[in-house]
N, C-alpha and C positions, 0 to 999 in steps of 0.2 A: 134610507129613511123613508118612513111610511108612516101615515097616521090614519087610523079608521075612525076618529073622532073628528068633528068639524072643527075648523080653526077659524078665528076671528080674521079679519083684514090685517090687523096688526100683527097676529101670530104668523100669518103667512108671510108678511114682509120680514118679521125676525128670522124666519127660516131662510128666505132668500138671501138675507145679509150674511148668516151664519155659512152658507154655501160659498158665498164669496170670499169672507175671510178665512175658511178653511182651504181655499183654492181648490176646490172639488170639480171634477170634469164629469159631466153627464147631462141630464135632463130633468128638471123639476117640473111636474105635471099638477096641475090644481084642477080638481073637479069641482066646480063651482055649485053653490046651492040652487042656482037656476039651471043647471045641466049644461054648463059651457065648459069648454076645456082651455085652460090657458097653460101654455108650454113656454118654459124659459131654459135655453140652452147654454150651459155654462163650459168653459174651456179654461182650465187652471184658474178658477175662481172668476174669471171674466165673462160676462154675459155677452154671448155672441149671436144670440137670434132670440126671438120671442113670435109666437104666434097664439092668436084667439080667433077661433072660426075662420074666416077667409082674411083677417087682418094679419099682417107681418109687421115685426119688429117695432117701430115708432107707433104706428096705429095701433097694434096689439096692446102695447104699454099703455096708450092713452085709453083704449076701450076698458082694459082691467081696472085702470085707476079711477074712472068716470063714476064708479058707485064702489061703496064699500062692500065688496064681495066676501062671502064666507065660503069656505070649501074644505076639502080634503086633499092632501099634498102626498106625493109619493115622488122620490127621487131615485132615478135609475143611472147607476155609474156607467161610464162608457165615454169612448171617444164621440165628439159630435160629428154628424155629417157636415160636409162642408156648407157653410153657411154664410150669406153675406150679412154683414152689420148694417148696411143700408141706412145710414142716418142715426144709428144708435149712438147716444153720447157714452162716454166712459161708464163703467159700471156704477160707480158711486152716483153719477148724475141720473142714471137709470133708475135705480132704487130711489132717488129722491122723487122722480117723475111718478113712481108707483106709490109715493105717499111715506116713504121711510124718512122720519125726522131724525135730527141728531139726538134728541132726547130719546127716541126709541131706538136708535143704534147703538147708544152708550148702555141701554138696559140689557142687551143682548149677552154679554159676557163682561164680567169684571175685568179692567186692565190687568194684563199679565196672566190671564188664565191660560193654560196651556192647550189651546184649541186644537192644534194640528195633532198633539199626542192623543187627546181624547177622541178625535175622530178617527184615528189609526185603531185605537181600542175597540171603540163601537163596531168598526167595520169588521174587525177580527170576531168580536162577540157575535155578530149577526151570522158569520160564516160558521162558527161553530154551535150556535144554540138553535139557529134555524127559526121557526115561527114564534117560538117564545122569547126572541132576543129582546122585544121592543119592553115587554114587561119586566124581564129579569134586569136588563139595562137600567131602566128607572129605579127599580128597587135599589140596585146596588150604588148607583150614583147618588140617590138619597142618603144611604147608608155612609157613604164616604163623606158627604157633606162638602165643604169648600175646597174644591179641586186645586185651588193654588196654594194650600198648606204644603209645607214639606213633607214627602212621604205620601201624600194623597194618591199620586199617580201609582205608585206601587200597591198601596192598600187596595186601589180599584182593581189593579190586574189581579192580585191575590184572591179578592173576593169573588171575581168572575171565574177564575180557574177553580175556585172551590166548587161553584155552582155547576160549572162544565163537570167535574169530576164527581159531582154529587151522586150520580147514578152507580158509582163503582168504577168508573173509568178513569183511572189515574193517568193511563197513557193519553188519554184525550186532552186531559187538563195541561199535561206536560206540554204536548203539542201547541196547545193555545199560547202557554208562556214563551215557548220557543218562537213561535210565529209573531208574537207582539214585539218581543224583544229585538228579533231582526230587522222588523219595519220601522221600529222606533230608532234603531240605531242607523238606519239607511237614510232617514229623513233629512 
């Protein structure tokens, strides 16, 4: 996940909550509008470390939440280095400290939305589409509409496979489908 556009403070919080809900592992980096770097490390969706400037964990969380910062967010998959949580509350508490309210959290994804499946499909689309993935992803997700509808997940897979094979590479589209199906079956 990466965004070239500037996100509001609330949009940043929504993305961090989504990483928690989708049980992602890696590091979210927020380059703020005032040229600061805020990093949040996730392990299977749990926040295990945070840094901002020379501040770590609780101090970094407090520093970031002390103002309504805007910025660009990039998430990098991968096992985090060993990090001490040094006084970080459970992830839900950390997100509340950052300013995530229950109202904001409930607006992230409608109840019952298959977030894990969508995350798997998105990651595979990025692998197969490369730099254009974010644009194509948004277009196809918009076309599909309510992802909780019966058959919507399959429609999303089909529309992405059509985009991937659009340059006449039916084999690449078939590989995408196969890869997604294997990963969905293994979840």
